Each structure stands twice: as structure tokens, then as C-alpha cells.
C-alpha positions in Angstrom: -14.5 21.0 -19.4 -16.3 18.9 -16.8 -18.8 17.8 -19.4 -16.0 16.7 -21.7 -14.4 14.7 -18.9 -17.7 13.0 -18.1 -18.2 12.2 -21.7 -14.7 10.7 -22.1 -15.2 8.6 -19.0 -18.6 7.4 -20.3 -17.1 6.5 -23.7 -14.2 4.6 -22.1 -16.6 2.6 -19.9 -19.4 2.0 -22.4 -17.9 2.3 -25.9 -14.1 1.7 -25.5 -13.7 1.0 -29.3 -14.7 4.7 -30.0 -11.8 6.1 -27.9 -8.2 6.5 -29.1 -5.9 4.1 -27.1 -3.8 6.9 -25.5 -6.9 8.7 -24.3 -8.4 5.5 -23.1 -5.3 4.7 -21.0 -5.3 8.2 -19.5 -8.9 8.0 -18.6 -8.5 4.5 -17.0 -5.5 5.8 -15.0 -7.6 8.8 -13.8 -10.5 6.5 -12.9 -8.2 4.3 -10.8 -6.4 7.2 -9.1 -9.6 9.0 -8.2 -11.3 5.9 -7.0 -14.4 6.1 -9.3 -16.7 3.2 -8.5 -19.2 2.5 -11.3 -22.9 2.6 -10.2 -21.9 3.8 -6.7 -24.4 5.9 -4.8 -24.2 9.6 -5.9 -22.0 11.6 -3.6 -20.8 8.6 -1.6 -17.1 7.9 -1.1 -15.7 4.6 -2.2 -14.1 2.4 0.5 -10.8 4.0 1.6 -8.6 1.6 -0.3 -10.2 2.6 -3.6 -9.6 6.3 -3.3 -5.9 6.0 -4.2 -3.8 4.2 -6.8 -1.3 3.3 -3.9 -3.0 0.1 -3.0 -3.3 -1.1 -6.6 -0.1 0.0 -8.3 2.4 0.0 -5.4 1.2 -1.9 -2.4 -0.4 -4.9 -4.2 2.7 -5.5 -6.5 5.0 -5.3 -3.5 3.0 -7.7 -1.4 1.9 -10.2 -4.1 4.6 -9.8 -6.8 1.9 -9.2 -9.4 0.6 -6.1 -11.2 -3.3 -6.3 -11.4 -5.3 -6.6 -14.6 -5.6 -3.3 -16.3 -8.1 -2.8 -19.2 -7.3 -5.4 -21.8 -3.9 -6.2 -20.2 -3.8 -9.3 -18.1 -2.3 -9.4 -14.6 1.4 -10.0 -14.8 4.4 -10.5 -12.5 6.5 -7.6 -11.5 9.7 -7.9 -13.7 13.0 -7.2 -11.9 16.5 -6.4 -12.7 17.9 -8.8 -10.1 21.0 -7.0 -8.9 21.3 -5.5 -6.3 19.2 -7.9 -4.1 16.2 -8.0 -3.7 16.0 -6.5 -7.2 14.7 -3.3 -8.8 11.4 -3.3 -10.7 12.0 -2.9 -14.5 9.7 -0.3 -15.8 8.7 1.1 -19.2 8.6 -0.3 -22.7 10.0 -3.8 -23.0 10.4 -4.2 -19.2 9.7 -7.9 -19.3 12.3 -8.5 -21.9 15.0 -6.6 -19.8 14.0 -8.5 -16.6 16.3 -11.1 -15.1 13.7 -12.3 -12.5 10.3 -11.6 -11.0 9.4 -10.1 -7.6 8.9 -12.7 -4.9 5.6 -12.2 -3.0 6.1 -10.8 0.5 2.7 -11.6 1.8 0.1 -12.7 -0.8 -3.4 -11.3 0.1 -2.0 -8.6 2.4 -3.8 -5.2 2.0 -3.1 -1.8 3.5 -6.1 -2.3 5.8 -4.5 -5.6 6.9 -1.5 -3.7 8.2 -3.8 -1.9 10.6 -4.8 -5.3 12.1 -1.1 -6.2 12.3 -0.3 -2.9 14.1 -3.1 -3.6 16.6 -1.7 -7.1 17.2 1.8 -5.6 17.8 0.3 -3.1 20.3 -1.4 -6.0 22.1 1.9 -7.8 22.4 3.4 -4.6 23.9 0.5 -4.6 26.5 -0.7 -1.3 25.3 -3.7 0.3 27.1 -6.9 -0.1 25.1 -7.6 3.6 25.1 -4.2 4.3 23.5 -4.7 1.5 20.9 -8.1 3.1 20.0 -6.5 6.5 19.5 -3.8 5.2 17.3 -6.3 3.2 15.2 -8.6 6.2 14.8 -11.4 4.5 16.8 -13.5 6.0 19.5 -15.0 4.0 22.3 -18.2 5.7 23.6 -18.5 3.5 26.7 -18.7 4.9 30.2 -15.5 3.0 31.1 -13.7 4.7 28.3 -14.7 8.2 29.4 -13.0 7.7 32.7 -9.9 6.2 31.1 -7.0 8.5 30.2 -3.8 8.3 28.2 -0.6 9.4 30.0 2.7 10.4 28.6 4.2 7.4 30.3 1.9 5.1 28.3 3.0 6.8 25.1 6.6 6.5 26.0 6.3 2.8 26.8 4.5 2.1 23.5 7.1 4.1 21.6 9.9 2.1 23.2 8.2 -1.2 22.5 7.6 -0.3 18.8 11.2 1.0 18.4 12.5 -2.3 19.8 10.4 -4.3 17.3 11.7 -2.0 14.5 15.3 -2.6 15.6 14.6 -6.4 15.6 13.1 -6.2 12.1 16.2 -4.4 10.8 18.5 -7.1 12.3 16.4 -9.8 10.6 16.7 -7.8 7.3 20.5 -7.5 7.7 20.8 -11.3 7.8 19.1 -11.4 4.4 21.4 -8.8 2.8 23.5 -5.9 4.2 22.1 -3.4 1.7 19.1 -2.3 -0.3 18.5 -0.6 -3.6 16.0 1.6 -1.7 18.2 4.5 -0.5 16.2 5.2 2.7 16.3 1.5 3.7 20.0 1.2 2.7 20.8 4.2 5.0 18.9 2.6 7.9 20.6 -0.7 7.4 24.1 0.9 7.4 23.3 2.9 10.5 22.0 -0.3 12.2 25.2 -2.2 11.5 
């Protein structure tokens, strides 16, 4: 079975004309989802953003308003059914014909890793202790100063309160734009915030 999968991947990458279109699409989807990187060192993991289709097929379209290039298909805007605001992505066959609008970019160029930088900036604004910032970011400071620095429950509570306040402010800003959302979890949050 493993040999057949390797052969299919090899054919799709090296001789795509020899592979039936449905098979080619399935293999390309698997390559994207598993984070296969051509000519990568054997046994080495790809960069973290390549190990999941989340960045490519969900995060990138939401941030930029565009689906990326896929095989022979060119990059294209995310088609939307416009109502309710801010719209619901139209999916499936003929999606672009059924669309009433395209998704407006939220932050072109933003990546999931970029959100980590934003999170650290927000923690700095909240005057968070460096040791606690490192812990939340998954970093470890090996310096002598860090060894004698400790995180207290009070520090955690202060950070939680500061981030909660920022969250409440963001919901207030979102409510000004529209009182509801087609995303049920966000809609519930907005109604509770009102």
C-alpha cells in the first residue's frame, strides 16, 4: 500500500499527464495536508506552517480574500453570498457564478506565525513579565536571570484580566460594524456582549 501511495505521489509530481484527474486532485490534497516538501531532507519536518492545510485553505483566504494557486487552477478570490454581513463563502461547483461579492481582505500578508508576534505585542502592552511571555510563546530563556525569575498566580491573573479587556473591546468594535454574524459562535458572543 505504501509503495502504491509513493508511486502515485511520484506520478503526480513528475508525470501528471499519466494520472487521472480525480486521483491527481486527491494526491495534491494529501500532499498539501501532510505538508510534504519536495526535495526536503529525509526525516526532517517541514516548517510548522506547512504541516497543515489550515494556513493554506482557511487562514490565507480569510486574511487575504484569495484562495491560493492549486495545481493548474490559478489563485482566485473567495466568492461570497453577501447576506448576512460580512458574507458566507460560496463553495462547491459553480460557486463563482452563485457569488454576489468577494471576501474583503482582513490583513493581507498576515500568517498564523504573524499572530504570535501580535500576541507578544499585546502582552507587552499589558506590561507582562518576560518570563510569563516566554512561557506563553513556548520559548525558554536559559539565562541566569531567568532561572531566578518565577511566575506567580497574580501575574497570570493580571494577564488574563488584561487580555479579557482587550477581547471585550474587540467585540465592541465588531458590534459597531454589524450586530450579528453568520458564524454561530461569534454571533452568540456578540449577542451576549450586547
